[in-house]
KEKE-3310 file (N, C-alpha, C; in steps of 0.2 Angstrom, whole numbers, plus 5000, padded with zeros to 4 digits):
npx = (5765:5758:5762:5756:5742:5742:5745:5734:5724:5727:5725:5710:5707:5708:5721:5735:5735:5730:5727:5739:5748:5741:5740:5754:5758:5749:5755:5767:5763:5759:5771:5778:5771:5769:5783:5787:5793:5784:5786:5783:5777:5782:5783:5780:5767:5771:5772:5779:5790:5788:5794:5799:5810:5813:5819:5812:5818:5820:5827:5837:5839:5843:5830:5829:5817:5810:5799:5786:5783:5795:5799:5809:5812:5819:5818:5805:5805:5804:5816:5828:5833:5847:5852:5853:5864:5871:5862:5859:5872:5873:5862:5868:5879:5872:5862:5870:5868:5871:5866:5856:5841:5832:5817:5809:5797:5789:5788:5798:5812:5825:5837:5836:5835:5849:5856:5852:5857:5870:5872:5870:5881:5892:5888:5895:5891:5890:5883:5868:5851:5837:5821:5807:5791:5786:5780:5767:5769)
npy = (5104:5110:5102:5090:5093:5097:5083:5077:5084:5080:5067:5067:5073:5063:5059:5062:5077:5075:5082:5091:5081:5076:5086:5086:5076:5077:5087:5082:5073:5079:5086:5076:5072:5083:5084:5074:5066:5060:5049:5053:5046:5051:5047:5045:5038:5021:5006:4994:4980:4964:4953:4937:4935:4948:4961:4967:4982:4997:5008:5023:5037:5043:5045:5038:5039:5029:5031:5023:5032:5037:5047:5054:5057:5063:5061:5063:5077:5082:5077:5082:5069:5069:5077:5069:5062:5074:5080:5070:5069:5082:5082:5072:5078:5089:5082:5071:5059:5042:5032:5027:5023:5015:5016:5008:5007:4993:4991:4998:4999:4987:4992:5005:5004:5000:5010:5020:5014:5015:5031:5033:5028:5036:5047:5045:5038:5022:5013:5005:5002:4992:4995:4984:4974:4964:4948:4937:4920)
npz = (5799:5789:5779:5781:5778:5765:5760:5765:5756:5743:5744:5746:5734:5725:5719:5708:5697:5681:5670:5666:5661:5650:5643:5640:5633:5623:5616:5614:5604:5592:5591:5585:5574:5566:5563:5556:5541:5527:5516:5499:5485:5470:5457:5439:5429:5425:5417:5425:5423:5427:5440:5447:5455:5461:5474:5490:5492:5500:5492:5492:5480:5465:5454:5438:5426:5412:5399:5389:5378:5374:5381:5394:5412:5427:5444:5444:5434:5418:5406:5395:5382:5379:5388:5400:5407:5411:5420:5430:5435:5441:5450:5458:5464:5471:5480:5486:5483:5478:5472:5457:5452:5441:5432:5422:5408:5403:5390:5384:5372:5373:5369:5372:5387:5388:5383:5393:5405:5401:5400:5413:5419:5413:5419:5431:5441:5449:5456:5453:5450:5445:5444:5447:5447:5459:5456:5460:5469)
capx = (5759:5755:5764:5750:5737:5742:5744:5727:5720:5728:5721:5703:5706:5710:5727:5739:5732:5730:5727:5745:5750:5737:5743:5761:5757:5746:5760:5773:5760:5758:5777:5780:5767:5772:5789:5788:5792:5781:5788:5778:5779:5782:5784:5776:5764:5775:5770:5785:5790:5787:5800:5798:5816:5814:5819:5810:5823:5819:5833:5835:5843:5840:5825:5827:5810:5810:5792:5785:5783:5802:5801:5812:5811:5823:5815:5798:5805:5805:5822:5830:5838:5854:5856:5852:5871:5873:5857:5861:5879:5871:5858:5871:5883:5867:5860:5875:5865:5875:5863:5852:5837:5829:5811:5808:5791:5792:5787:5804:5816:5831:5843:5834:5837:5855:5859:5851:5863:5877:5873:5870:5889:5896:5888:5901:5889:5891:5877:5861:5846:5832:5814:5802:5786:5786:5775:5765:5772)
capy = (5104:5111:5097:5084:5095:5096:5077:5076:5086:5075:5060:5067:5075:5057:5058:5067:5079:5071:5086:5094:5074:5076:5091:5085:5070:5079:5091:5078:5069:5085:5088:5070:5072:5088:5084:5067:5066:5055:5047:5053:5043:5055:5044:5045:5032:5018:5000:4991:4974:4959:4949:4933:4937:4955:4960:4973:4986:5004:5011:5031:5038:5047:5040:5040:5035:5028:5029:5021:5035:5039:5053:5053:5061:5062:5063:5067:5081:5080:5080:5079:5063:5072:5081:5064:5063:5080:5081:5065:5072:5088:5080:5068:5082:5092:5077:5066:5052:5038:5026:5029:5018:5015:5014:5008:5004:4986:4992:5001:4994:4985:4997:5012:5004:4999:5016:5023:5013:5018:5037:5034:5026:5041:5052:5044:5034:5015:5009:5006:4997:4993:4993:4980:4973:4956:4943:4931:4914)
capz = (5799:5784:5774:5782:5776:5758:5759:5765:5752:5739:5745:5745:5727:5720:5716:5704:5692:5675:5664:5664:5659:5645:5638:5637:5629:5616:5612:5609:5598:5589:5588:5581:5568:5562:5560:5552:5533:5524:5509:5495:5478:5465:5451:5434:5427:5422:5419:5427:5422:5432:5442:5453:5461:5464:5481:5493:5495:5500:5491:5490:5476:5460:5451:5430:5422:5405:5397:5383:5372:5372:5385:5400:5418:5433:5450:5442:5431:5412:5405:5387:5383:5377:5394:5406:5410:5415:5426:5434:5439:5444:5456:5463:5468:5475:5485:5488:5481:5476:5468:5453:5451:5433:5433:5415:5407:5401:5383:5383:5370:5376:5367:5376:5393:5389:5383:5399:5409:5399:5402:5421:5421:5411:5425:5437:5446:5446:5459:5449:5452:5440:5448:5445:5452:5461:5454:5465:5467)
cpx = (5755:5757:5758:5745:5737:5742:5737:5722:5721:5725:5713:5702:5706:5715:5731:5734:5733:5731:5734:5749:5747:5741:5750:5762:5754:5751:5766:5770:5761:5764:5780:5776:5769:5778:5792:5787:5790:5784:5782:5782:5777:5783:5779:5774:5769:5773:5776:5785:5790:5793:5798:5804:5818:5814:5816:5815:5820:5825:5832:5841:5839:5836:5825:5821:5811:5803:5792:5786:5790:5805:5805:5812:5815:5820:5809:5798:5807:5812:5824:5834:5844:5857:5854:5858:5872:5869:5858:5867:5877:5868:5863:5876:5878:5865:5865:5873:5871:5873:5857:5847:5833:5822:5810:5802:5793:5790:5794:5809:5822:5837:5842:5837:5845:5859:5857:5856:5870:5877:5873:5878:5893:5894:5893:5898:5889:5886:5870:5857:5839:5825:5810:5795:5786:5780:5773:5768:5767)
cpy = (5106:5105:5091:5087:5095:5088:5075:5077:5083:5070:5061:5070:5068:5055:5063:5070:5076:5077:5089:5087:5075:5080:5090:5080:5073:5084:5087:5076:5074:5087:5082:5070:5077:5088:5077:5068:5060:5054:5048:5051:5049:5053:5044:5038:5028:5010:4995:4984:4969:4954:4944:4935:4943:4956:4967:4977:4994:5008:5019:5033:5042:5043:5043:5036:5036:5027:5026:5025:5039:5045:5050:5058:5058:5065:5066:5074:5078:5082:5077:5073:5064:5074:5076:5064:5068:5081:5076:5067:5077:5086:5075:5073:5086:5088:5074:5060:5048:5031:5029:5022:5020:5012:5014:5005:4997:4985:4996:4997:4993:4989:5003:5010:5002:5005:5021:5021:5015:5026:5038:5033:5032:5046:5051:5040:5026:5012:5011:5000:4998:4989:4988:4978:4966:4952:4938:4925:4910)
cpz = (5793:5778:5774:5779:5769:5756:5760:5760:5745:5739:5744:5737:5723:5717:5712:5699:5685:5669:5662:5660:5651:5639:5635:5633:5621:5611:5610:5604:5592:5585:5582:5573:5563:5559:5557:5544:5531:5516:5503:5488:5473:5458:5445:5432:5422:5422:5419:5425:5427:5433:5448:5459:5463:5472:5483:5495:5495:5499:5489:5487:5471:5455:5443:5428:5414:5403:5390:5377:5370:5377:5392:5406:5424:5439:5449:5437:5424:5410:5398:5387:5382:5384:5401:5409:5415:5421:5431:5439:5443:5451:5461:5467:5473:5481:5488:5487:5478:5471:5463:5452:5444:5433:5424:5412:5403:5393:5380:5379:5374:5374:5371:5383:5393:5388:5389:5404:5407:5400:5409:5423:5419:5416:5430:5442:5444:5450:5455:5449:5446:5444:5444:5450:5453:5460:5461:5464:5466)
residu = (MET:ARG:VAL:ARG:GLU:ASN:ARG:ARG:GLN:ARG:ARG:ARG:SER:GLY:GLY:PRO:LEU:LEU:THR:PRO:LEU:ILE:ASP:ILE:ILE:PHE:LEU:LEU:THR:LEU:PHE:PHE:VAL:LEU:ASN:THR:SER:PHE:ARG:GLN:GLU:GLN:TYR:LEU:ASP:VAL:ASN:LEU:PRO:GLU:SER:LYS:THR:SER:GLU:ASP:ILE:GLN:ALA:VAL:GLY:ILE:VAL:LEU:THR:LEU:ARG:GLN:ASP:GLY:SER:THR:ALA:ILE:ASP:GLY:GLU:GLU:VAL:ALA:TRP:GLU:SER:VAL:THR:ALA:VAL:ILE:ARG:GLU:LYS:ALA:LEU:GLU:THR:GLY:ALA:VAL:GLU:VAL:ILE:ILE:ARG:GLY:ASP:GLU:ALA:VAL:PRO:TYR:GLY:ARG:ALA:VAL:ALA:ALA:LEU:ASP:ARG:VAL:ARG:LEU:SER:GLY:LEU:GLU:SER:ILE:SER:LEU:GLN:THR:VAL:ARG:THR:GLY:ASP)
# end
């Protein structure tokens, strides 16, 4: 008898209660927003060279920045040119990265870019990418 009364009350009230459902959806949304890590570009200002054949690859690795004024940075931190090899080796051991992305200003001399490639290889990493900007066709 009581079961029938509860069913009748539910029919009169208009169906299931939506408040608990809305609370759960809100909590799940809040959970995903707080636990999502947004990739922040923490690169230094560099005028990248243009290329028509560059690929859009979201590589994750150690970022070596070569600036026009001759300064060097690794993952946004200033590094002396003489210690580039050692710092890359340390970062690779800490993070487990297997790739180095070279972001060189378009005005960096060719010799400096080749020397950077050489220092990366001396650190023990063989996977190297050169970052460019894709030009319109």
